[in-house]
N, C-alpha and C positions, 0 to 999 in steps of 0.2 A: 591584522589583516588589513590591508588600505581600505577605505571607505571604497575605492574605486572597485572594488571586487563586489562591492554589494549594491552597486547600481544595475539596473535593468538594461538585458542586452536586447538592443533593438536589431530586428529579424525582417528585413523587407523583401529578400529574393533568398533561393537557395544558396547563392554564393556568397553570402552574409553570413553563414553558420558557422558556430565555432566546430571547432573537430569532435569534443565532447557531443555537440547536438547531432554531429552527421553519424556517428557511434549511435548514439540512443534512437537517431529513425532506424537504423537497419535492425535495431534490437527490436524495436516495437514490431516491427515484420514478422520477426522471429517467433515473439511473443503473440501475437494473433494468430500465427499461422498453427501455434501449437496451442492455443484454445479452440481452435476451431476443428484440430484433429480431435483433441480429447473429449468433444462434446459431440463427435461424431457416434452417437450412440444406438443407432439402429431399429429394428422394429420392437426391440423390448420394452423400450421407452415409450410411454404415449408422446403421439407426436406433437399434442399442444404442450405438455410439458419439455420437451426438449426445444419447443420453439422459444418459449417464455425462459427456459435456462440462457439460449443464446442472445437473446433479446436484453437479457440484465448483465450478462457476462461481454458480448463482443460489440457492445454499443461503443459510443465515443467516451473516452477516459484516457487520463493519464499516463496510466500501467507503471506507475512510480513505484508501486513494491518490486514487481519481477523486475524491472529496472535495477533498482539497487540490488538485487538478489545478482543479478548477471555482472554487474559493476564491482561488486565486492568478490565475487569469483575471479575476475581477471585482476583485480587488484591483489588478490592473494597469491598468484601465480596460476589459476586454474584456467581451463577454457571455458568462455564464458556458456558458450552453448551446452555445454555438460549440465549446467545447472538450470535448464530449461524446465524439466518437471518440477523440481522446488520453485520457480518463478512461477509457473501457471496455476501450482496448487496456491500459494498465496495470492492469486489474482482470484481465485474461485472462493476464498473465504472470504476476500474483501467484497465481492461481490453480494456474497451470501450476506454478510451482516448489514450491505446497505441496502438488501429487498425487505429484510427484516426490520431494520430501521425506520424505512419510510411507511410502514403499517400502522393504521389507525392508532393501535394500542401502543405504539412507541411513539415516533415521532410525527405521524399521520401527514407526512408531504405528498405533493400531489405530483411533483416534477424532480427530477434528477438529470442531471446532463443535459438540461434543455429538452427533456422527453418528457411525457408520462411516464410514473413509476410502475413498477411490475403490475403492481395490484390494481391500478388504475388502467392499465391498458389490457390486463386478464381480468382476475378477480383476487379477492383477499384469499381464499383457500389455496389457490393456483400459487399465487405468491409465496404463502408459506411453503407448500412442497419444493419451488423454485430452490428457497433457501436451504432445505432440508439435502436436498438433491446435490446442490453444488457443494457443501461441506461435506458428503461423505463421497463425493467425485474426488475431491482434494485430496483425499487419504487413498484412495484409489489408485490415482496418478503416482503419488509418492512409492506405494508399494509394487505397482507395475515397471515402474523405473528399475527394480534389481531383480526383474522377472525375464529371464533370457528369452521365455516363450512369447511373451506379451509383444503386442505389435510394436511398431518403433515409429517415431517422429522422425521425420527427416528435413534435414536443413539444406537446402540445395540439392546436392548429388548424395550428401554425406547422412548415413543412418545412425541417430544417436546411439552411443554404446549402453549395455546394462550398467547399473551403478553397484557398488561392493554392496550385500546385505548390511553391512552395518553402517553404510551412509543412508539408506533410504531409513533404516530404525533411528537414526538421530533425528533425521529430519523429520518423520512422523511424530518423533517425541517434543519436538522442539515447536514445530506449528500447533499441537494439540495444546500444549501448554501456554502458546502466546495466545490462541484463541478461546480458551476456555475460562473456567470462574477465578483463576488467579492473572488472566490477562484482559483480553478484549471483552469478553460478556462480562466481568466480575466489574470493569469500568463503565460499562454500559449500565450496570445495575445500580453502582454507587449514583451514575448521572442521573437517571430517573428517580434518585431519592438525594439530590443534591440539596433540597431544601432543609433537611435534615441534619446536614455536617456544617461543622462551622466555616462561618463564610472567612476564608483567608486562603494565603497561595497553598498551604499544604494540603488542602481539602483538593485544591483544583490539580496539583501535580499528582495526587493520591487517584482520581478519577482517568487523567490523561495519559499519564505514563502508563497506565493498562489499557485504556478506550482504544486509544490511538497509537500511543510508544509501541507496544509489546509486538505489533505486527509488524510496523517498520522497524523492529530492532531484529525480529525473528529474519525478515529479508535480508539482511547483512550478515547475519549470523548462518543461514542457512548457506549462503554463496561461500562462506568459510569453510562449512562442513563439507560440501561437493568439492573444493580445493584441497580438502585433507590438512588444515592446519592446526597448530596446537589448540589446547585449550585454554591456554592464556590468551592466545590471540583471538578465540571466540567470545571471551568475556569483552576484550577491546572493543570489538566488533558490534557486542551487544550495546556496552556504554554509549557508542557512537551513534548506534541506533536510536537510543533513547533521547538522546539531544537533538537529534534530525527530526524525531517524530513530536517532541513536544514544541519544537519551533514550528512545524507545520501545523499541530493545534492552536498555537496562537495565533498565527497567519490566517487560519480559518475562522478563529472567532473575529480577527479582525475584519475580513470580507463580511461577514455577516452585518457588521456595523458600517463600513463605508463603502462595499462594493456593489456591484449593479446587477440585479437580480437576471437580466438577460445574458450578460457576460459570465457570471458567476454558474448560471444554469438551474439555480433552484431559488427559492423564495428566500431574499435576505430580511434582515430586520427581526428576525423569529425568535432567536434566543431571548434578545433584549424583552421583547413583547411577552413572552413566557416567563420572563424573570429568571431565565438560568444562568448558575453561576458560570461566568466568562472573564478572561482575562483583560478586554476593555472595560467590563463591568466592574471590575476590582481595583484595575490601575488605572484606566484610562488608555486612550489610543497611543499616545507618543510613547508613553511608559511601555506598555505591552510590546510595541515595535521594537523597542531597547532590549526589551529580553530577547525576542528572538533573534534580533544580530547578535546578541552575546551567546547563544547558545550556538548558533551558526559559526562564529569566529571560534568557539570553543572546537566544533568538528572540525574546522579547518586545521586548527592547531594538531589535533590527534590523527590528521592524513597527512603530515608532513613529513613523517618517517616512511611514508610508500614513494616518495617523490612523484614522479611522472606517472607511476602505474595509478594513481589516484584521480587523474583530471577528469574521468567522467563522474565519480564521486563528489569531487567540488562543484561540478558544474550542477549536478542534481540538488546539491545544499543549497545553492545559489538560487535554483529555480524554487526551491520551496520557500525562500525567505520573499521571492519579488513577484510568486505567482497571482495571478488576478481571477483566478477560477478554482 
């Protein structure tokens, strides 16, 4: 891939948006509409809990994981809006993980996305319950997607059609695996105990291909599941997601070293102050950036087979490399 493809996109007005950015802008509106719909929990949920869930879920964010799901579904020949339950469930799992990561017993952060973290805005106990509730709600959304009697999300004037039961079951199993002890939670545990692991690239990959990569890979794979692709194609989507996920984490590590806290939306330099195992700490800034570029190049190569259908995923991959937040 030419270097020009890896340069930042200057966007000063809506007229300058690239086609993939126009599409993701529309999809973000769909995703936010879905997240609001699925968190209309009614009087059975305590008002303060619903409010704190919505604070954590509906606040400013990139919506990267749900966007990857819609993009993969479209790339694989499906209608992207049909994958919205999967997209929203993924964002709920991601939001829950951030709420718990920010707690004093984990990363102990006071700010997230430029706002007080959930336990600072509310309290420690409520933040734990918010994470618990978002996690369970994610699987409820996936199960309800196959229930003809469940309330249906409306996009424009179109009511979302029920999924086939096997699609819902496959997505539930995939998300559970990606979020659990062999995925995101296991990667987080290793990250907490990184000082007991060998200080090498293999340890970094062991942590981040699960802590970050598993959920990003699941985002692509679940889009493919909804689109009805073959098992071999799902494996290709998983590997693509792993490469994108690792590039995302390397960029995240770089932002902790070189980013501006106000722009990043959270405290920077924290990983280095705590002596955490990071890519810049192990390889330096320049080599870390090169590793991220190589992963995105490999992702671009794997997208070639899809032609123009992969335009949104190419744009998202480039965004991951160039992001400043």
